[in-house]
Every structure is written in C-alpha cells, then in structure tokens.
LORORO-948304 format. One record per residue (C-alpha): residue number from 1; x, y, z. Coordinates in Angstrom, 1 decimal. Layout:
BEGIN
+-----+--------+--------+--------+
: seq :      x :      y :      z :
+-----+--------+--------+--------+
: NUM :      X :      Y :      Z :
...
+-----+--------+--------+--------+
***
This chain:
BEGIN
+-----+--------+--------+--------+
: seq :      x :      y :      z :
+-----+--------+--------+--------+
:   1 :  145.1 :   36.5 :   24.0 :
:   2 :  143.3 :   33.3 :   24.1 :
:   3 :  140.1 :   32.7 :   26.1 :
:   4 :  138.4 :   29.3 :   26.4 :
:   5 :  135.5 :   28.1 :   28.5 :
:   6 :  131.8 :   27.9 :   28.8 :
:   7 :  131.4 :   31.5 :   29.5 :
:   8 :  133.0 :   34.6 :   31.0 :
:   9 :  134.0 :   34.3 :   34.6 :
:  10 :  134.1 :   30.4 :   34.7 :
:  11 :  137.8 :   30.2 :   35.5 :
:  12 :  141.1 :   31.9 :   36.0 :
:  13 :  143.8 :   32.6 :   33.5 :
:  14 :  147.4 :   31.8 :   34.1 :
:  15 :  150.4 :   32.7 :   31.8 :
:  16 :  152.5 :   30.0 :   30.1 :
:  17 :  155.0 :   29.7 :   27.3 :
:  18 :  153.9 :   28.5 :   23.8 :
:  19 :  155.7 :   26.6 :   21.1 :
:  20 :  157.0 :   29.7 :   19.4 :
:  21 :  158.1 :   31.4 :   22.6 :
:  22 :  155.0 :   33.6 :   22.7 :
:  23 :  153.1 :   33.9 :   26.0 :
:  24 :  149.7 :   32.3 :   25.9 :
:  25 :  147.1 :   32.0 :   28.5 :
:  26 :  145.9 :   28.7 :   29.9 :
:  27 :  142.5 :   28.5 :   31.5 :
:  28 :  142.2 :   26.8 :   34.8 :
:  29 :  138.6 :   25.9 :   35.1 :
:  30 :  136.9 :   25.3 :   38.4 :
:  31 :  135.1 :   22.1 :   37.4 :
:  32 :  137.1 :   20.1 :   39.8 :
:  33 :  135.6 :   20.9 :   43.2 :
:  34 :  138.5 :   19.4 :   45.1 :
:  35 :  141.0 :   21.8 :   43.5 :
:  36 :  138.6 :   24.7 :   44.1 :
:  37 :  138.1 :   23.7 :   47.7 :
:  38 :  141.9 :   23.5 :   48.4 :
:  39 :  142.5 :   26.9 :   46.8 :
:  40 :  139.6 :   28.4 :   48.7 :
:  41 :  140.9 :   27.0 :   52.0 :
:  42 :  144.4 :   28.4 :   51.3 :
:  43 :  142.9 :   31.8 :   50.4 :
:  44 :  140.8 :   31.8 :   53.5 :
:  45 :  143.8 :   30.9 :   55.7 :
:  46 :  145.9 :   33.7 :   54.1 :
:  47 :  143.0 :   36.2 :   54.6 :
:  48 :  142.8 :   35.3 :   58.3 :
:  49 :  146.5 :   35.8 :   58.8 :
:  50 :  146.5 :   39.1 :   56.9 :
:  51 :  143.7 :   40.5 :   58.9 :
:  52 :  144.9 :   39.3 :   62.2 :
:  53 :  145.7 :   42.8 :   63.5 :
:  54 :  142.1 :   43.8 :   62.8 :
:  55 :  140.8 :   40.9 :   64.8 :
:  56 :  143.1 :   41.7 :   67.7 :
:  57 :  141.9 :   45.3 :   67.6 :
:  58 :  138.2 :   44.3 :   67.6 :
:  59 :  138.6 :   41.8 :   70.5 :
:  60 :  140.4 :   44.4 :   72.6 :
:  61 :  137.9 :   47.2 :   71.7 :
:  62 :  134.9 :   45.0 :   72.5 :
:  63 :  136.3 :   44.1 :   75.8 :
:  64 :  137.1 :   47.7 :   76.9 :
:  65 :  134.4 :   49.8 :   75.3 :
:  66 :  131.1 :   49.3 :   77.2 :
:  67 :  129.2 :   50.5 :   74.1 :
:  68 :  130.3 :   47.3 :   72.3 :
:  69 :  130.0 :   44.6 :   74.9 :
:  70 :  127.4 :   43.0 :   72.7 :
:  71 :  129.7 :   42.9 :   69.7 :
:  72 :  131.0 :   39.4 :   70.7 :
:  73 :  127.6 :   38.0 :   69.8 :
:  74 :  127.4 :   39.6 :   66.4 :
:  75 :  129.6 :   37.0 :   64.6 :
:  76 :  127.7 :   34.3 :   66.5 :
:  77 :  124.4 :   35.7 :   65.2 :
:  78 :  125.7 :   36.0 :   61.7 :
:  79 :  126.9 :   32.4 :   61.8 :
:  80 :  123.4 :   31.4 :   63.0 :
:  81 :  121.8 :   33.1 :   60.1 :
:  82 :  124.1 :   31.3 :   57.6 :
:  83 :  123.4 :   28.0 :   59.4 :
:  84 :  119.7 :   28.5 :   58.9 :
:  85 :  120.3 :   28.8 :   55.2 :
:  86 :  122.4 :   25.6 :   55.0 :
:  87 :  119.9 :   23.7 :   52.9 :
:  88 :  119.6 :   26.4 :   50.3 :
:  89 :  123.3 :   26.9 :   50.3 :
:  90 :  123.9 :   23.2 :   49.6 :
:  91 :  121.4 :   23.3 :   46.7 :
:  92 :  122.9 :   26.5 :   45.2 :
:  93 :  124.5 :   26.0 :   41.9 :
:  94 :  128.1 :   27.4 :   42.0 :
:  95 :  129.2 :   29.8 :   39.4 :
:  96 :  132.7 :   31.2 :   40.3 :
:  97 :  133.6 :   34.5 :   38.8 :
:  98 :  136.9 :   36.4 :   38.5 :
:  99 :  134.9 :   39.6 :   39.1 :
: 100 :  135.5 :   38.9 :   42.8 :
: 101 :  139.0 :   40.3 :   42.3 :
: 102 :  137.3 :   43.7 :   42.0 :
: 103 :  136.4 :   43.4 :   45.7 :
: 104 :  139.5 :   41.6 :   47.0 :
: 105 :  142.3 :   43.7 :   45.5 :
: 106 :  140.9 :   47.2 :   46.7 :
: 107 :  140.0 :   45.7 :   50.1 :
: 108 :  143.4 :   44.3 :   50.7 :
: 109 :  145.1 :   47.5 :   49.6 :
: 110 :  142.7 :   49.5 :   52.0 :
: 111 :  143.6 :   47.1 :   54.8 :
: 112 :  147.4 :   47.5 :   54.3 :
: 113 :  147.1 :   51.3 :   54.2 :
: 114 :  144.7 :   51.4 :   57.2 :
: 115 :  146.9 :   49.0 :   59.2 :
: 116 :  150.0 :   51.1 :   58.6 :
: 117 :  148.0 :   54.2 :   59.6 :
: 118 :  146.5 :   52.6 :   62.7 :
: 119 :  143.0 :   52.9 :   61.3 :
: 120 :  142.0 :   49.4 :   62.2 :
: 121 :  138.3 :   50.2 :   62.0 :
: 122 :  138.7 :   50.5 :   58.2 :
: 123 :  140.6 :   47.2 :   58.3 :
: 124 :  137.5 :   45.5 :   59.8 :
: 125 :  135.4 :   46.9 :   57.0 :
: 126 :  138.0 :   45.8 :   54.4 :
: 127 :  137.8 :   42.2 :   55.9 :
: 128 :  134.1 :   42.1 :   55.2 :
: 129 :  134.6 :   43.3 :   51.6 :
: 130 :  137.4 :   40.7 :   51.1 :
: 131 :  135.2 :   37.9 :   52.3 :
: 132 :  132.5 :   39.0 :   49.8 :
: 133 :  135.1 :   39.0 :   47.0 :
: 134 :  136.3 :   35.5 :   47.9 :
: 135 :  132.8 :   34.2 :   47.9 :
: 136 :  132.2 :   35.6 :   44.4 :
: 137 :  135.6 :   34.2 :   43.1 :
: 138 :  135.1 :   30.7 :   44.4 :
: 139 :  131.3 :   30.3 :   44.8 :
: 140 :  129.6 :   32.9 :   42.7 :
: 141 :  127.3 :   35.9 :   42.9 :
: 142 :  124.1 :   33.8 :   43.6 :
: 143 :  125.6 :   32.4 :   46.8 :
: 144 :  126.9 :   35.8 :   47.9 :
: 145 :  123.3 :   37.2 :   47.5 :
: 146 :  122.1 :   34.4 :   49.9 :
: 147 :  124.6 :   35.4 :   52.6 :
: 148 :  124.6 :   39.1 :   51.9 :
: 149 :  122.7 :   40.1 :   55.1 :
: 150 :  124.8 :   38.0 :   57.5 :
: 151 :  127.9 :   39.4 :   55.9 :
: 152 :  126.6 :   43.0 :   56.2 :
: 153 :  125.5 :   42.3 :   59.7 :
: 154 :  129.1 :   41.9 :   60.8 :
: 155 :  129.6 :   45.6 :   60.1 :
: 156 :  127.5 :   46.4 :   63.1 :
: 157 :  130.4 :   45.1 :   65.2 :
: 158 :  132.8 :   47.7 :   63.9 :
: 159 :  133.3 :   50.4 :   66.5 :
: 160 :  132.1 :   53.9 :   65.4 :
: 161 :  134.9 :   56.5 :   65.0 :
: 162 :  135.6 :   58.5 :   68.1 :
: 163 :  134.7 :   61.8 :   66.5 :
: 164 :  131.1 :   60.6 :   66.2 :
: 165 :  130.9 :   60.8 :   70.0 :
: 166 :  130.3 :   64.5 :   69.6 :
: 167 :  126.8 :   63.6 :   68.4 :
: 168 :  125.9 :   62.6 :   72.0 :
: 169 :  125.3 :   66.2 :   73.0 :
: 170 :  122.1 :   66.7 :   70.8 :
: 171 :  120.9 :   63.3 :   71.9 :
: 172 :  121.5 :   64.2 :   75.6 :
: 173 :  119.6 :   67.4 :   75.2 :
: 174 :  116.6 :   65.7 :   73.4 :
: 175 :  116.5 :   62.9 :   75.9 :
: 176 :  116.7 :   65.1 :   79.0 :
: 177 :  114.2 :   67.7 :   77.7 :
: 178 :  111.7 :   64.9 :   76.8 :
: 179 :  112.2 :   63.2 :   80.1 :
: 180 :  111.5 :   66.5 :   82.0 :
: 181 :  108.2 :   67.0 :   80.1 :
: 182 :  107.1 :   63.5 :   81.0 :
: 183 :  108.1 :   63.9 :   84.6 :
: 184 :  106.2 :   67.2 :   84.9 :
: 185 :  103.2 :   65.6 :   83.3 :
: 186 :  103.4 :   62.8 :   85.9 :
: 187 :  103.3 :   65.4 :   88.7 :
: 188 :  107.0 :   65.5 :   89.5 :
: 189 :  108.4 :   68.9 :   90.3 :
: 190 :  111.6 :   68.9 :   88.2 :
: 191 :  113.4 :   71.3 :   85.9 :
: 192 :  116.3 :   71.2 :   83.6 :
: 193 :  119.6 :   73.1 :   83.1 :
: 194 :  121.2 :   71.8 :   79.9 :
: 195 :  121.6 :   68.1 :   80.5 :
: 196 :  121.2 :   68.3 :   84.3 :
: 197 :  117.8 :   67.4 :   85.7 :
: 198 :  117.0 :   68.9 :   89.1 :
: 199 :  114.7 :   66.9 :   91.4 :
: 200 :  113.4 :   67.9 :   94.8 :
: 201 :  116.1 :   66.0 :   96.6 :
: 202 :  119.0 :   65.6 :   94.1 :
: 203 :  120.2 :   66.5 :   90.7 :
: 204 :  120.8 :   64.0 :   87.9 :
: 205 :  123.2 :   64.5 :   85.0 :
: 206 :  122.5 :   62.8 :   81.7 :
: 207 :  126.0 :   61.6 :   81.1 :
: 208 :  127.6 :   60.5 :   77.9 :
: 209 :  127.2 :   56.8 :   78.8 :
: 210 :  123.5 :   57.4 :   79.3 :
: 211 :  123.1 :   59.7 :   76.3 :
: 212 :  121.7 :   57.0 :   74.1 :
: 213 :  124.8 :   56.3 :   72.0 :
: 214 :  125.2 :   53.0 :   73.8 :
: 215 :  121.6 :   52.0 :   73.5 :
: 216 :  121.5 :   53.3 :   69.9 :
: 217 :  124.4 :   50.9 :   68.9 :
: 218 :  122.9 :   47.9 :   70.6 :
: 219 :  119.3 :   48.6 :   69.6 :
: 220 :  120.2 :   49.1 :   65.9 :
: 221 :  122.0 :   45.7 :   66.1 :
: 222 :  119.0 :   44.0 :   67.6 :
: 223 :  116.7 :   45.8 :   65.2 :
: 224 :  118.6 :   44.6 :   62.2 :
: 225 :  118.6 :   41.0 :   63.5 :
: 226 :  114.9 :   41.1 :   64.6 :
: 227 :  113.8 :   42.7 :   61.3 :
: 228 :  115.5 :   40.1 :   59.2 :
: 229 :  114.2 :   37.1 :   61.0 :
: 230 :  110.7 :   38.4 :   61.6 :
: 231 :  109.8 :   40.0 :   58.3 :
: 232 :  109.4 :   38.4 :   54.9 :
: 233 :  110.3 :   41.2 :   52.5 :
: 234 :  113.3 :   43.5 :   52.4 :
: 235 :  111.1 :   46.6 :   52.5 :
: 236 :  109.5 :   45.5 :   55.8 :
: 237 :  112.9 :   44.6 :   57.2 :
: 238 :  114.2 :   48.1 :   56.4 :
: 239 :  111.2 :   49.6 :   58.1 :
: 240 :  111.9 :   47.7 :   61.3 :
: 241 :  115.6 :   48.5 :   61.2 :
: 242 :  115.0 :   52.2 :   60.6 :
: 243 :  112.6 :   52.2 :   63.5 :
: 244 :  115.7 :   51.4 :   65.7 :
: 245 :  116.6 :   55.1 :   65.9 :
: 246 :  113.3 :   56.4 :   67.4 :
: 247 :  113.0 :   53.2 :   69.5 :
: 248 :  116.5 :   53.7 :   71.0 :
: 249 :  115.8 :   57.3 :   71.8 :
: 250 :  112.4 :   56.5 :   73.3 :
: 251 :  113.8 :   53.7 :   75.4 :
: 252 :  116.6 :   56.0 :   76.6 :
: 253 :  114.0 :   58.6 :   77.6 :
: 254 :  112.1 :   55.9 :   79.5 :
: 255 :  115.4 :   55.0 :   81.3 :
: 256 :  115.9 :   58.6 :   82.4 :
: 257 :  112.3 :   58.9 :   83.6 :
: 258 :  112.5 :   55.7 :   85.5 :
: 259 :  115.8 :   56.7 :   87.1 :
: 260 :  114.5 :   60.1 :   88.1 :
: 261 :  111.2 :   58.7 :   89.5 :
: 262 :  112.9 :   56.0 :   91.5 :
: 263 :  115.7 :   58.2 :   92.8 :
: 264 :  113.0 :   60.3 :   94.6 :
: 265 :  112.5 :   57.3 :   96.8 :
: 266 :  116.1 :   56.2 :   97.1 :
: 267 :  118.6 :   57.4 :   99.7 :
: 268 :  122.3 :   56.8 :   99.7 :
: 269 :  124.7 :   56.5 :   96.8 :
: 270 :  124.7 :   52.7 :   96.8 :
: 271 :  121.0 :   52.5 :   96.4 :
: 272 :  121.0 :   55.1 :   93.7 :
: 273 :  123.6 :   53.2 :   91.8 :
: 274 :  121.4 :   50.1 :   92.0 :
: 275 :  118.5 :   52.1 :   90.7 :
: 276 :  120.7 :   53.4 :   87.8 :
: 277 :  121.8 :   49.9 :   86.9 :
: 278 :  118.3 :   48.6 :   87.0 :
: 279 :  117.1 :   51.4 :   84.7 :
: 280 :  119.8 :   50.4 :   82.3 :
: 281 :  118.3 :   47.0 :   81.9 :
: 282 :  114.9 :   48.6 :   81.7 :
: 283 :  116.0 :   50.3 :   78.4 :
: 284 :  116.3 :   47.0 :   76.6 :
: 285 :  113.0 :   45.6 :   78.0 :
: 286 :  111.2 :   48.7 :   76.6 :
: 287 :  113.2 :   48.5 :   73.3 :
: 288 :  112.2 :   44.8 :   72.9 :
: 289 :  108.5 :   45.5 :   73.5 :
: 290 :  108.7 :   48.4 :   71.0 :
: 291 :  110.3 :   46.2 :   68.4 :
: 292 :  107.6 :   43.5 :   68.8 :
: 293 :  104.9 :   46.3 :   68.5 :
: 294 :  106.6 :   47.7 :   65.4 :
: 295 :  106.7 :   44.2 :   63.9 :
: 296 :  103.0 :   43.7 :   64.6 :
: 297 :  102.2 :   47.1 :   63.0 :
: 298 :  104.2 :   46.3 :   59.9 :
: 299 :  102.6 :   42.8 :   59.6 :
: 300 :   99.1 :   44.3 :   60.0 :
: 301 :   99.8 :   47.0 :   57.5 :
: 302 :  101.2 :   44.5 :   55.0 :
: 303 :   98.1 :   42.3 :   55.4 :
: 304 :   95.9 :   45.3 :   54.9 :
: 305 :   97.7 :   46.3 :   51.7 :
: 306 :   97.6 :   42.7 :   50.4 :
: 307 :   93.8 :   42.4 :   51.1 :
: 308 :   93.1 :   45.7 :   49.3 :
: 309 :   95.1 :   44.5 :   46.3 :
: 310 :   93.2 :   41.2 :   46.3 :
: 311 :   89.9 :   43.0 :   46.4 :
: 312 :   90.9 :   45.3 :   43.6 :
: 313 :   92.0 :   42.3 :   41.5 :
: 314 :   88.6 :   40.7 :   42.1 :
: 315 :   86.7 :   43.8 :   41.3 :
: 316 :   88.7 :   44.3 :   38.1 :
: 317 :   88.0 :   40.7 :   37.1 :
: 318 :   84.3 :   41.1 :   37.8 :
: 319 :   84.3 :   44.3 :   35.8 :
: 320 :   86.0 :   42.7 :   32.9 :
: 321 :   83.4 :   39.9 :   32.9 :
: 322 :   80.5 :   42.3 :   32.6 :
: 323 :   81.9 :   44.2 :   29.6 :
: 324 :   80.2 :   43.3 :   26.2 :
: 325 :   82.3 :   41.2 :   23.8 :
: 326 :   82.4 :   40.9 :   20.0 :
: 327 :   80.6 :   37.5 :   20.2 :
: 328 :   77.7 :   39.2 :   22.0 :
: 329 :   77.5 :   41.9 :   19.3 :
: 330 :   78.7 :   44.5 :   21.7 :
: 331 :   81.5 :   47.0 :   21.6 :
: 332 :   85.0 :   45.8 :   22.6 :
+-----+--------+--------+--------+
***
C-alpha cells in the first residue's frame, strides 16, 4: 500500500491499476478548493435527500406537539450562532481529515435502521452526527470545534421519546405540593389530593400539559442559548444550562400559584381559561428573570474568584521579593 502526502488525513485514497496489474492507491489531495467545494456540495445534497424522512417527521411533530412549538426556532438560532462566527470561520485554516468517516458511516447505518424501524427520532440524531463527520472530512477538526455548540444545539429540537412522559407524575406531585405550601403561606385555604388542588370555590388539576415537561423542554433550550451567548467560559455556560431544571420547576410552580390565586377571583369557564393561558405566559417571564439573575450570580462569583486569585498572585510576588537571596548573603 502506498501513501503519499504532507501528513495523515490530508486526502482520500482511491484504487487504481498499476503497470504490473497490481492495485495501487492514488492519493486525491484536497489542495484544490474548487474540487473540494464541488464534492462537499454533492455530499451535502445527498445527505439532505437521505435524511428527508427525518426532516418530514420533525416538521410534522413540531406542528402537532405543543411541547415542541418552539423547535422551529432552534435551527434558526443555531444558524445565527454560526453566522456570528463567520469571521473566525473564514480565517480558520482548513485541514480535512478522513477520520470524519468514523462519524459518517455509523450515522448513516443508524439512520437506515432507524428509518426502517420507524424510529425517526434516532434519524434526527444521526443527521447531526453525519453533519459533524462531513465537516471533519472536508473542513477539519478545528472548524468542527468552532461550530460544535450550534451543532449540538440542534439536538434540543429532537422530540423526547414517548416513554419519558411517565416522568411527568413526579414533576406534577412536586409542583402541586410546593404550590400548595406557598398558597397556604399566602393565606389561601387550599389542600391537595395527589395532583388535584382544592380551593374554596373550585378544584384545579395539575394536568400533564402543565406538569412542567413542556416548560422544561423550552426552558432548557433557552438556557442553553442564553448560557452560550452570555457567558465567556464553558464551565460558566454549563452552570447556566444546568440551572434550567430548577428554573423550569420553579417557574412552573409560580404558574400553578398564579392560576390558583387568580381563579379565586374568576367566575365562568371562559374567564378561567383566560387566566390559565395568561399564567402559561407568566412561566416564561419568571424563567427569563431567573436566567438573568443566574447569569448575574455566575458573573459576580467569577469576578470574585478572579479577584482572589489576583490578590493571591500579588501577595506571592511580594513574599518572593522579601526573601533573602544569595547576593545578599542570605539563605535561598
């Protein structure tokens, strides 16, 4: 086997026939950007055609599942993040690598199997992995690292499996129990039976749609985006993102409390439906405020840690300057 080139991963190998009838390998380098661009465009087009069933599934699911009405905006947000990096991407040195095949081949196989089995959620995940592999093959690892978050962000548009909806019961119990405690502390005479909250004039059931699974999906998406654009380091971004879970739960409790409190002063089913819909928007107002507060806390803590480290460095430098040296006849 023959290998030529400036380094491993700088091209692709194609079989050909030699003078003596033996198979040899001819290296097709990627030095010509025009050839690379044409091949990349063809590979992209083939990928879109191959994964078309997954796109159709996603579009239909987003349109019929109220938990994923926001998913239409996820690709737009990911594209915006890539567009923000356009200057760095243009300046990035390209280093195509055949190691991208390690992503593309298993992802395509997974898609074919998932598509035949009707598991198109897995096909959506496989599409993300395929795109990552194509980027490595044609543009290199360094460029993939630059767009890693926007690419991973697309996974938040993948609908969660149906069996995970069983997790709504513990969330409903936690939310309803916490809301009853808050209402009692506010002077409201209420009590709870399971997920049903009994007020003086009516009873409210914490339904599956109000259990927090909807707000959890949306708040986690917003948290990932807000953490990435508002924080400078990956650690701080993770802190903001992981705060999405308690923020979603807290915002959902606030919704139940607001619905119960306002329902005491509402009469008629139409008015109560208006109150319920208003409280739904209230969730995201509360979640947004809590994200801003979380970002401020993370920023303040990071500045505090940086200031302590700076003071420690100054103190260490001052201490080193006061130690006797050999030239002073002291002990080193």
